[in-house]
OpenMM code with the backbone's topology and positions (N, CA, C; nanometers):
from openmm import Vec3, app, unit

residues = "MET ILE ALA SER GLU VAL SER ILE PRO CYS PRO ILE PHE HIS ALA ASP ILE ASP ILE LYS LYS THR ASN ASN ASN PHE GLU ILE ILE GLY ILE GLU ASP ALA ILE ASN ASN ASP TRP ILE LYS ASN LYS ILE TYR LEU GLN PHE ASP GLN ILE PHE SER LEU ASN LYS ILE PRO GLN ASN ASN LYS ILE THR ASN ASP TRP GLN SER PHE LEU LYS SER LEU ASN LEU ASP CYS LYS THR GLU THR GLN GLN GLU SER GLU THR ASN ALA SER ASN GLU SER THR ILE ASN THR ASP ILE PRO THR ASN GLY SER PHE".split()
positions = [
    Vec3(0.5455, -0.4508, -0.8344),
    Vec3(0.4492, -0.3465, -0.8532),
    Vec3(0.5154, -0.2148, -0.8124),
    Vec3(0.4841, -0.1115, -0.8854),
    Vec3(0.5278, 0.0229, -0.8509),
    Vec3(0.4058, 0.1139, -0.8595),
    Vec3(0.3869, 0.1949, -0.7557),
    Vec3(0.2694, 0.2825, -0.7511),
    Vec3(0.3058, 0.4119, -0.6801),
    Vec3(0.2378, 0.5187, -0.7175),
    Vec3(0.2579, 0.6473, -0.6526),
    Vec3(0.1437, 0.7404, -0.6886),
    Vec3(0.1240, 0.8399, -0.6037),
    Vec3(0.0324, 0.9479, -0.6376),
    Vec3(0.1062, 1.0386, -0.7361),
    Vec3(0.0390, 1.0744, -0.8441),
    Vec3(0.1010, 1.1591, -0.9458),
    Vec3(0.0140, 1.2822, -0.9699),
    Vec3(0.0759, 1.3845, -1.0260),
    Vec3(0.0028, 1.5099, -1.0461),
    Vec3(-0.0641, 1.5191, -1.1825),
    Vec3(-0.0524, 1.4149, -1.2632),
    Vec3(-0.1229, 1.4091, -1.3915),
    Vec3(-0.1951, 1.2745, -1.4005),
    Vec3(-0.3070, 1.2686, -1.4684),
    Vec3(-0.3853, 1.1442, -1.4727),
    Vec3(-0.3414, 1.0493, -1.5849),
    Vec3(-0.2154, 1.0039, -1.5789),
    Vec3(-0.1695, 0.9070, -1.6783),
    Vec3(-0.0542, 0.8259, -1.6208),
    Vec3(-0.0270, 0.7098, -1.6790),
    Vec3(0.0849, 0.6276, -1.6307),
    Vec3(0.2180, 0.6994, -1.6558),
    Vec3(0.3053, 0.6963, -1.5566),
    Vec3(0.4333, 0.7652, -1.5745),
    Vec3(0.5526, 0.6714, -1.5629),
    Vec3(0.5343, 0.5502, -1.5107),
    Vec3(0.6470, 0.4619, -1.4862),
    Vec3(0.6808, 0.3713, -1.6049),
    Vec3(0.5811, 0.3331, -1.6827),
    Vec3(0.6009, 0.2276, -1.7819),
    Vec3(0.7080, 0.2593, -1.8865),
    Vec3(0.7305, 0.3833, -1.9199),
    Vec3(0.8291, 0.4181, -2.0223),
    Vec3(0.9718, 0.3902, -1.9772),
    Vec3(0.9959, 0.3893, -1.8473),
    Vec3(1.1304, 0.3704, -1.7945),
    Vec3(1.1591, 0.2283, -1.7476),
    Vec3(1.0577, 0.1503, -1.7226),
    Vec3(1.0740, 0.0166, -1.6651),
    Vec3(1.0905, -0.0868, -1.7755),
    Vec3(1.1845, -0.1778, -1.7549),
    Vec3(1.2051, -0.2880, -1.8479),
    Vec3(1.2499, -0.4105, -1.7683),
    Vec3(1.2512, -0.5253, -1.8338),
    Vec3(1.2911, -0.6492, -1.7693),
    Vec3(1.4060, -0.7107, -1.8480),
    Vec3(1.5074, -0.7540, -1.7751),
    Vec3(1.6240, -0.8159, -1.8361),
    Vec3(1.6330, -0.9589, -1.7830),
    Vec3(1.6514, -1.0547, -1.8765),
    Vec3(1.6645, -1.1952, -1.8359),
    Vec3(1.8114, -1.2337, -1.8390),
    Vec3(1.8585, -1.2874, -1.7250),
    Vec3(1.9953, -1.3342, -1.7139),
    Vec3(1.9946, -1.4675, -1.6405),
    Vec3(2.0414, -1.5718, -1.7065),
    Vec3(2.0495, -1.7048, -1.6439),
    Vec3(1.9187, -1.7473, -1.5788),
    Vec3(1.8109, -1.7397, -1.6505),
    Vec3(1.6771, -1.7778, -1.6030),
    Vec3(1.6255, -1.6925, -1.4879),
    Vec3(1.6862, -1.5792, -1.4631),
    Vec3(1.6379, -1.4836, -1.3640),
    Vec3(1.5917, -1.3584, -1.4362),
    Vec3(1.4877, -1.2986, -1.3852),
    Vec3(1.4361, -1.1757, -1.4423),
    Vec3(1.4694, -1.0601, -1.3486),
    Vec3(1.5310, -0.9578, -1.4037),
    Vec3(1.5653, -0.8401, -1.3248),
    Vec3(1.4930, -0.7192, -1.3809),
    Vec3(1.4352, -0.6421, -1.2926),
    Vec3(1.3682, -0.5196, -1.3330),
    Vec3(1.4732, -0.4104, -1.3421),
    Vec3(1.4752, -0.3423, -1.4546),
    Vec3(1.5699, -0.2326, -1.4725),
    Vec3(1.4936, -0.1041, -1.5026),
    Vec3(1.5532, 0.0070, -1.4702),
    Vec3(1.4926, 0.1364, -1.4983),
    Vec3(1.4187, 0.1987, -1.3821),
    Vec3(1.4216, 0.1347, -1.2655),
    Vec3(1.3500, 0.1884, -1.1490),
    Vec3(1.4024, 0.3271, -1.1125),
    Vec3(1.5343, 0.3423, -1.1103),
    Vec3(1.5906, 0.4729, -1.0723),
    Vec3(1.5439, 0.5832, -1.1664),
    Vec3(1.5404, 0.5546, -1.2964),
    Vec3(1.4911, 0.6541, -1.3916),
    Vec3(1.3427, 0.6827, -1.3680),
    Vec3(1.2673, 0.5785, -1.3376),
    Vec3(1.1228, 0.5941, -1.3190),
    Vec3(1.0889, 0.6796, -1.1977),
    Vec3(1.1641, 0.6634, -1.0888),
    Vec3(1.1288, 0.7383, -0.9674),
    Vec3(1.1854, 0.8793, -0.9663),
    Vec3(1.2781, 0.9095, -1.0542),
    Vec3(1.3287, 1.0463, -1.0663),
    Vec3(1.2382, 1.1213, -1.1629),
    Vec3(1.1186, 1.1504, -1.1163),
    Vec3(1.0143, 1.2031, -1.2014),
    Vec3(0.9430, 1.3164, -1.1274),
    Vec3(0.9308, 1.4299, -1.1903),
    Vec3(0.8667, 1.5454, -1.1271),
    Vec3(0.7160, 1.5306, -1.1107),
    Vec3(0.6561, 1.4310, -1.1751),
    Vec3(0.5111, 1.4114, -1.1629),
    Vec3(0.4740, 1.3392, -1.0338),
    Vec3(0.5708, 1.2776, -0.9663),
    Vec3(0.5439, 1.2050, -0.8423),
    Vec3(0.5204, 1.3045, -0.7301),
    Vec3(0.4078, 1.2867, -0.6591),
    Vec3(0.3707, 1.3821, -0.5541),
    Vec3(0.4064, 1.3345, -0.4142),
    Vec3(0.4097, 1.2051, -0.3915),
    Vec3(0.4209, 1.1569, -0.2548),
    Vec3(0.5069, 1.0315, -0.2507),
    Vec3(0.4708, 0.9384, -0.1648),
    Vec3(0.5444, 0.8128, -0.1495),
    Vec3(0.5371, 0.7285, -0.2763),
    Vec3(0.6357, 0.6408, -0.2892),
    Vec3(0.6415, 0.5444, -0.3993),
    Vec3(0.6376, 0.4060, -0.3366),
    Vec3(0.5420, 0.3246, -0.3784),
    Vec3(0.5310, 0.1885, -0.3264),
    Vec3(0.5989, 0.0936, -0.4239),
    Vec3(0.6935, 0.0126, -0.3730),
    Vec3(0.7608, -0.0885, -0.4538),
    Vec3(0.7393, -0.2249, -0.3914),
    Vec3(0.7039, -0.3223, -0.4748),
    Vec3(0.6892, -0.4605, -0.4290),
    Vec3(0.7455, -0.5523, -0.5362),
    Vec3(0.8267, -0.6471, -0.4947),
    Vec3(0.8850, -0.7437, -0.5861),
    Vec3(0.8597, -0.8830, -0.5336),
    Vec3(0.8786, -0.9826, -0.6200),
    Vec3(0.8575, -1.1201, -0.5770),
    Vec3(0.9748, -1.2059, -0.6227),
    Vec3(0.9595, -1.3362, -0.6152),
    Vec3(1.0685, -1.4269, -0.6497),
    Vec3(1.0940, -1.4320, -0.7999),
    Vec3(0.9944, -1.4030, -0.8802),
    Vec3(1.0124, -1.4098, -1.0256),
    Vec3(1.0843, -1.2854, -1.0762),
    Vec3(1.0389, -1.1701, -1.0310),
    Vec3(1.0992, -1.0443, -1.0727),
    Vec3(1.1737, -0.9845, -0.9533),
    Vec3(1.3022, -0.9593, -0.9727),
    Vec3(1.3811, -0.9064, -0.8619),
    Vec3(1.4437, -0.7731, -0.9000),
    Vec3(1.4924, -0.7079, -0.7987),
    Vec3(1.5624, -0.5819, -0.8164),
    Vec3(1.6930, -0.5952, -0.7405),
    Vec3(1.8042, -0.5890, -0.8125),
    Vec3(1.9338, -0.6082, -0.7478),
    Vec3(1.9680, -0.4954, -0.6520),
    Vec3(1.9294, -0.3753, -0.6852),
    Vec3(1.9634, -0.2605, -0.6022),
    Vec3(1.8405, -0.1719, -0.5881),
    Vec3(1.7955, -0.1534, -0.4644),
    Vec3(1.6827, -0.0636, -0.4400),
    Vec3(1.7377, 0.0782, -0.4328),
    Vec3(1.6857, 0.1672, -0.5145),
    Vec3(1.7361, 0.3054, -0.5152),
    Vec3(1.7215, 0.3715, -0.3784),
    Vec3(1.8179, 0.4535, -0.3441),
    Vec3(1.8127, 0.5283, -0.2177),
    Vec3(1.7256, 0.6514, -0.2380),
    Vec3(1.6066, 0.6465, -0.1819),
    Vec3(1.5116, 0.7552, -0.1953),
    Vec3(1.4173, 0.7482, -0.0757),
    Vec3(1.4050, 0.8557, -0.0013),
    Vec3(1.3220, 0.8529, 0.1187),
    Vec3(1.1727, 0.8435, 0.0888),
    Vec3(1.1341, 0.8526, -0.0365),
    Vec3(0.9928, 0.8384, -0.0726),
    Vec3(0.9519, 0.6920, -0.0896),
    Vec3(1.0485, 0.6019, -0.1029),
    Vec3(1.0193, 0.4617, -0.1321),
    Vec3(0.9766, 0.3877, -0.0056),
    Vec3(0.8703, 0.3089, -0.0190),
    Vec3(0.8238, 0.2229, 0.0892),
    Vec3(0.7792, 0.0895, 0.0307),
    Vec3(0.7866, -0.0152, 0.1108),
    Vec3(0.7287, -0.1434, 0.0708),
    Vec3(0.6180, -0.1837, 0.1677),
    Vec3(0.5737, -0.0883, 0.2469),
    Vec3(0.4638, -0.1085, 0.3424),
    Vec3(0.3356, -0.0495, 0.2824),
    Vec3(0.2465, -0.1370, 0.2405),
    Vec3(0.1250, -0.0946, 0.1714),
    Vec3(0.0393, -0.0021, 0.2583),
    Vec3(0.0255, -0.0331, 0.3867),
    Vec3(-0.0580, 0.0492, 0.4741),
    Vec3(-0.0002, 0.1895, 0.4910),
    Vec3(0.1321, 0.2017, 0.5066),
    Vec3(0.1906, 0.3357, 0.5196),
    Vec3(0.1801, 0.4117, 0.3880),
    Vec3(0.1872, 0.3396, 0.2759),
    Vec3(0.1688, 0.4026, 0.1451),
    Vec3(0.0279, 0.4600, 0.1339),
    Vec3(-0.0723, 0.3808, 0.1696),
    Vec3(-0.2110, 0.4284, 0.1645),
    Vec3(-0.2323, 0.5454, 0.2593),
    Vec3(-0.1708, 0.5385, 0.3766),
    Vec3(-0.1838, 0.6472, 0.4728),
    Vec3(-0.1235, 0.7767, 0.4173),
    Vec3(-0.0128, 0.7676, 0.3443),
    Vec3(0.0492, 0.8866, 0.2858),
    Vec3(-0.0399, 0.9512, 0.1802),
    Vec3(-0.1334, 0.8729, 0.1264),
    Vec3(-0.2280, 0.9235, 0.0262),
    Vec3(-0.3617, 0.9618, 0.0894),
    Vec3(-0.3681, 0.9583, 0.2211),
    Vec3(-0.4924, 0.9803, 0.2952),
    Vec3(-0.5983, 0.8772, 0.2572),
    Vec3(-0.5535, 0.7560, 0.2288),
    Vec3(-0.6418, 0.6438, 0.1983),
    Vec3(-0.6188, 0.5341, 0.3007),
    Vec3(-0.6124, 0.5716, 0.4250),
    Vec3(-0.5789, 0.4794, 0.5322),
    Vec3(-0.6892, 0.3753, 0.5457),
    Vec3(-0.6865, 0.2763, 0.4580),
    Vec3(-0.7886, 0.1718, 0.4583),
    Vec3(-0.7578, 0.0712, 0.5673),
    Vec3(-0.8616, 0.0250, 0.6293),
    Vec3(-0.8458, -0.0741, 0.7337),
    Vec3(-0.8668, -0.2129, 0.6736),
    Vec3(-0.7958, -0.3092, 0.7271),
    Vec3(-0.8139, -0.4462, 0.6813),
    Vec3(-0.9498, -0.4951, 0.7274),
    Vec3(-0.9946, -0.6041, 0.6701),
    Vec3(-1.1250, -0.6598, 0.7065),
    Vec3(-1.1273, -0.6972, 0.8544),
    Vec3(-1.0172, -0.7498, 0.9058),
    Vec3(-1.0086, -0.7867, 1.0470),
    Vec3(-1.0188, -0.6633, 1.1361),
    Vec3(-0.9504, -0.5530, 1.0977),
    Vec3(-0.9591, -0.4300, 1.1751),
    Vec3(-1.1011, -0.3756, 1.1749),
    Vec3(-1.1680, -0.3807, 1.0584),
    Vec3(-1.3052, -0.3314, 1.0492),
    Vec3(-1.3980, -0.4148, 1.1365),
    Vec3(-1.3803, -0.5477, 1.1338),
    Vec3(-1.4639, -0.6355, 1.2162),
    Vec3(-1.4427, -0.6073, 1.3639),
    Vec3(-1.3171, -0.5860, 1.4046),
    Vec3(-1.2877, -0.5569, 1.5452),
    Vec3(-1.3553, -0.4278, 1.5890),
    Vec3(-1.3473, -0.3250, 1.5053),
    Vec3(-1.4101, -0.1974, 1.5387),
    Vec3(-1.5614, -0.2095, 1.5425),
    Vec3(-1.6193, -0.2857, 1.4494),
    Vec3(-1.7640, -0.3061, 1.4465),
    Vec3(-1.8085, -0.3809, 1.5717),
    Vec3(-1.7335, -0.4858, 1.6084),
    Vec3(-1.7680, -0.5626, 1.7288),
    Vec3(-1.7575, -0.4764, 1.8534),
    Vec3(-1.6538, -0.3960, 1.8622),
    Vec3(-1.6363, -0.3073, 1.9777),
    Vec3(-1.7492, -0.2056, 1.9834),
    Vec3(-1.7888, -0.1549, 1.8685),
    Vec3(-1.8983, -0.0580, 1.8633),
    Vec3(-2.0295, -0.1237, 1.9050),
    Vec3(-2.0543, -0.2453, 1.8569),
    Vec3(-2.1765, -0.3171, 1.8925),
    Vec3(-2.1805, -0.3475, 2.0415),
    Vec3(-2.0661, -0.3849, 2.0979),
    Vec3(-2.0606, -0.4150, 2.2404),
    Vec3(-2.0898, -0.2914, 2.3239),
    Vec3(-2.0458, -0.1773, 2.2770),
    Vec3(-2.0657, -0.0557, 2.3555),
    Vec3(-2.2096, -0.0053, 2.3471),
    Vec3(-2.2880, -0.0539, 2.2506),
    Vec3(-2.4261, -0.0075, 2.2380),
    Vec3(-2.5263, -0.1072, 2.2952),
    Vec3(-2.4796, -0.2182, 2.3471),
    Vec3(-2.5696, -0.3163, 2.4067),
    Vec3(-2.6184, -0.2640, 2.5410),
    Vec3(-2.7493, -0.2686, 2.5600),
    Vec3(-2.8088, -0.2213, 2.6848),
    Vec3(-2.7926, -0.3301, 2.7903),
    Vec3(-2.7147, -0.3005, 2.8911),
    Vec3(-2.6917, -0.3988, 2.9978),
    Vec3(-2.7797, -0.3723, 3.1192),
    Vec3(-2.8720, -0.2778, 3.1095),
    Vec3(-2.9595, -0.2445, 3.2219),
    Vec3(-3.0900, -0.3238, 3.2152),
    Vec3(-3.0811, -0.4510, 3.1878),
    Vec3(-3.2000, -0.5363, 3.1794),
    Vec3(-3.2364, -0.5800, 3.3206),
    Vec3(-3.3613, -0.5584, 3.3574),
    Vec3(-3.4018, -0.5996, 3.4932),
    Vec3(-3.3900, -0.7496, 3.5111),
    Vec3(-3.3489, -0.7915, 3.6260),
    Vec3(-3.3309, -0.9340, 3.6526),
    Vec3(-3.4533, -0.9955, 3.7189),
    Vec3(-3.5541, -0.9130, 3.7480),
    Vec3(-3.6720, -0.9664, 3.8167),
    Vec3(-3.7796, -1.0139, 3.7195),
    Vec3(-3.7484, -1.0170, 3.5903),
    Vec3(-3.8438, -1.0661, 3.4919),
    Vec3(-3.9329, -0.9599, 3.4338),
    Vec3(-3.9342, -0.8368, 3.4846),
    Vec3(-4.0205, -0.7327, 3.4284),
    Vec3(-3.9392, -0.6482, 3.3311),
    Vec3(-4.0058, -0.6063, 3.2249),
    Vec3(-3.9399, -0.5229, 3.1245),
    Vec3(-4.0031, -0.3902, 3.1146),
] * unit.nanometer
topology = app.Topology()
chain = topology.addChain("A")
for resn in residues:
    res = topology.addResidue(resn, chain)
    for name in ("N", "CA", "C"):
        topology.addAtom(name, app.Element.getBySymbol(name[0]), res)
């Protein structure tokens, strides 16, 4: 996967990206051409898997493979479900009234 914030509302990577098959391996080609693009505004997120590989990751300080840091660079710092649950639980704990009388009167 390749993703980035762009300054125009259209796909910009697909024209440069292609796949080459060599000995039952698939290699993604054209990444360097794709990221050398004036429409890119911020970080570039790259993710590959065992089926599609990249022999050489281009040297570019905008490239990241950390999804959370990518989202943060876009001011979309989304929290995982576990983080949200932890914050909700902490918030609920802090609002529980612990001043309940122990003598049975309310």
